[in-house]
N, C-alpha and C positions, 0 to 999 in steps of 0.2 A: 563518648569517645567509640568510633568504630573499629571493631577489632580487624576485619578483613582489608587488608589492603587492595588485592587484586585475585582473581581466580579463573579458572576456565575448566568448563566442560562441553563438549561438542553435542550440537543440536542433530547431528545424523551421523551414520555409519553403514557400512556396508556388514551384511552379517557374516561372521566369520572373522570380521577386522578389529582391529586394538583401537580402543580409546583411551586418549590421554587425560587426565583430570588433576588439575593443582590448585593448592589454595595459598596464598602468604597472609600472613596476620603480623599484627604490632608485637613486637618482642616485648612489650611492658608486662605484659599477661602472660602466664602460664596458662594453657588452653588443654582442652579435649576436642577432638575431632571425632564425631559421629558420623558416618555415611550409612545412609540408606539407599539399598538397589535391589531390583527383582532379580534372584537368582535362576528364575525360568529364561531369563533374556542374558544374563550378564553373568560374568565369571571375574572375580578380582584376581587377575594375574601376577599383579607385582605391586610392590610398595616401595616409597623410596622416603629414606631420612626418618624411619621408623624401627625404633630399638626392639628386640625380639619380644621384651616382656612388656611392651606399648601397645600389642595388640590384642584383642578380646572379640570374641566373636558374640554378637546378640542377635536379637531376634530382628531379620529383616536385614542386617547390615553387619559394621563392625565398628568399635569404639577404638582411637588411637589416642593414647595417653602419655606416650614418652618418646621424644625425638631424639637424633642425634644430635642436632643443632637447631635451636628455638626458630622460630618463624616460618616453616614452608612444610607441606606435604605433599607429596608425589604418588600419583597411582597410573597402573594402567588396567584396563578392563578388556575383556576378552566378548565380543558378540556372539552368543549362540546361533545355530542354523535354526530357524523356527519353521514351524509347519506353513505358518502364512508367510507370503512373500513381503507383508510389509506390515510392521507392528510398531505399537509406541511403549515406550519406555521411560523411565525418569532415574535419576542420580540426584539423590539431595546431601549435601553437606549440611552439619551443624556445628558451627566452632563457637565453642563457649568457653569461658574464663572457669578456674579451677574453683572459685570463690563463689561461681553462679551470679555475678553480678552483671557480666555481660554476655550477649549472645548474638552473634549474627549466623544467616540461613540462606543458604544458595541453592535453588533449585531448577535443575534443566530437563526438561521433556526431550526425549531423542527419537529420532525415526532411524528405526533398523530395515533396512531394506535389503532385497536380494533378487535376480533374476528369476523368472518363472515361466519357460520357454513352452507354448502350448502348440500342440499340431491341431489345427481348425478344420483341414481339409486335406486328407490322403486321396486323390485321384486312382481308380482304376487302372486309367492308362494316361500316360503322358504323351501326347503327339508332336512330332517334330515332320516340318515340311519344308523342301526347298522350291522355291518359287522360280520364277521366269527369271528376275532381278538376279537370281544368284542368292537372295535373303532366306537366311533359315529361320523359319517361326516356330514358336514353342508354345503348346495350348495344353490348358490344364496344369497349373503348376501346383506345387506341394504349398499350400497356406500354413504359415508360421506367423504365430506372435508371441513377443514377450510381452507377459502381463505383470510382471514386475519392473521397480524401477532400476533396478542394476543391471550393468551389462554383462550381457551373456557371450560368451566366448564359445561358438560349436564349430565342430569338426566332424565330417562326413567320413566315415569308414565302413568300404565294402564287406559283404559277407563272402565266404569262398563260394557260396551256392549263386552266388550275382552272376548272370549272363553279361554284364555290364563290367568293365573293368575302369579301376580309377588310376589315373597317370599323375604321379606327383611329381613337381618341379626339380626335386633333387634325380629323379629317374631320368631324366631328359636332358641330360646336359649339352647337348648339341643346340636342344630349344632355347635353354637356359640361356648360353652363351651369345645366341644370336638376338633372343628378345632383348637381351640386356644393352646388346652394341646398338641396335635400333634405338631403344627407348632413350639412353642417355644422349643419343644426339639430336632426338626430338625435345628432349628437357633443357637442352642448352639453347636451344632456338627460343623454348617459352621463357626460358629465364632474361634473353634479350628482350623479349616483348614486353615480360611483365618483372624489371627487377624487383618490385616492392615483394614479389612472392619467392623472391632467390633461395631465401634460407630454407623457407617451407620445401621447396623442390629438393633442396640439399637434402634436409632430413629426409625425404621420400625415399632419394636416390640411397642413402645409407643404409635404409630396411631393405632394399631390393638388393644392394650390391653385396650384402652379408647377411643370409637369410639366419633370422635371430631363433634362439632354442625357445621351445614351448614353456615358458615360466613367468610368475609374476611380473617381474621387473620389466620384462621385455613386451609383456602382452600391455604394460599400461604405456610403455613408449610409442607401441603401434597405434592403441587408440587415440593418445594424445595427437597424434601427426594426423590420422584420419580425421580426428575432431578439427585439427586446424585447418585441413584440407576443404573440409564439409562447408566451414563458415567463408572461406575464402570463395567456393563456388556459388555460395549465397549472397557474398556480395558484388562477385563478377561473373555474370553467367556466363560471358564469353571466354573469360580464364577457364571455368568450370568444362566447357565445350571443348576447348583447344588440350586440354588436359586430358579429358577423355579420349578424345580422338587421337592422341598421341600414344596412350596406351593401349586403346584397342587397335589402331594400326600397327603398331610395334607387336601384339600379342598375335594378332591373326594373321600378319605375314609370316610369322614363326611357324605356324601350326595348321594356316591355312582354314581358317574360321571364320563366318559372318554372323554377325548379331546386330542387334540396335544398339547404339550409342547411349540411348536415355536408360535403357536396361541400367548398365552399367553404372550410369549416373544415380539410379534408385538404389542400386545397393548400395554405394558409396554414404547416400543419404539416410541410408537403415542404420547405419552404426551409430551416427549421433541421434536420430528423431526416434528408431525404434529401439535401439537398446541391443543389438545382434550384431555380433561379427563373425561372419563364416571365415573360420581360420584357413583353410584349404580353398578358398573361392576362386583360386583361379588355376587350381589344378583341373584336369579335364577329363569328361567321361566319354569313352569310346563306345560310339553307338553303330549295331551293325544292321543292314536293312533288314525291315519286319520286326516282328515282336522281340523286346528285349527286356528279359527278367531283372527288375533291379532289387536286391535286397542289400540294406545296409541301416545302419544305425547312425544317431546323431549323438556324439559324446558332449556335455554341456558342463561349462567349469565357469570361474568368475573372475575377477581380477584379485580375488584374495587366493586364487587358486581351490576353492572348495567345488567340489564335483557333484554333481547332481543326478538324478535318475535319469539314463538314455532313453531316446526314444526311437523306436524300430520303424523302419518303411520297408513296407512290401508293396511294389506296385510294377508295371510294365513301362516301357518307351517304346511307341512304335515310330519307325523312320520310313517315309515313303522313298529314300534315294537307295542308288543302285549300289553305292559303295558305303563303308565304314567312313564316318564323319565324327568328329571332336565337338563338345560344346561345353562351356565352362560350367562348373558345378553350380556357381550363384544363379544360373540361369534358369535353372530347374526349380526354384523356390520363388515364391511373393510372399515379401515380409510387409505383415498388416502392421497399421500404425495401434501404437500403445494404447488402452483405454485411459479415458481423461479421469473416470470417476474411480479411483484406486481406493480400495476399501482397507482400511489399516484395523489390523488386530491391535489387542492391547496385552502386555505381560502384567500380570496380578503383583 
């Protein structure tokens, strides 16, 4: 006779996240449940259906011997933030009858991951130039890569020492109103052309219509919507071009900017493929003629709202134009591909 009827241990989790675990067993036998886990990687945060006197600490784990109701136990682990961005650990459950005649074992290897943003190349000077056709080119971008598996949410913040200013959307209400009016009109036209993506566009409009607070729940919503957008773009290239054209045309007609459509498409793809979400991507940088000192830092968090060491950026942006121009924040970055050979650490 098998003791265990069903059980669950997840095979992966974001570091800093919670891992639910449970086991259900045959109630014909009184049992003890031994739980082994690495305290270097996991913290036992909660226990369900276990009496206070039924919990005992043992080497490498806990022993559970008294339950509120026979037949099941539940627990929640919290994954610690590890110095390695990707580590393996395991949880092992041994359920055995009090008379030691029956025993079942469940073991699951768990991959714990997090983002790790690396500044690969910080140029001494970024150049912007206006061409005859009105196109503004940007050379020597800042190269960034996420070497971890987890999605990184990156926000650019300028230092008071910076000669370049950052205009957030909430600081330019007229721009926001004009941008939304034009964009929503264009999105409605796209919905008529691509009715299969109607709900996706509605979700995107919802995010743009009411700027969401910078918290875990809304970051998940934003990432999921952008991931769906990327999938749709990969399924239908023309839809992606029409969508990008609508966003860029609306944006640039509001702030008089010119850039490449494919640059914005590459940024969208970076969210899913390169696991980097630049939170204030569509904020703009004011660039004056000549050399402009850029002093900034990139604050980094993840979908569990865990914070990481910020990255300091100090460079100059040169403009050959005779008047101040505005360029979107995302355009000064080059999002590098994730390494395919992710090296896993291990918890003892």
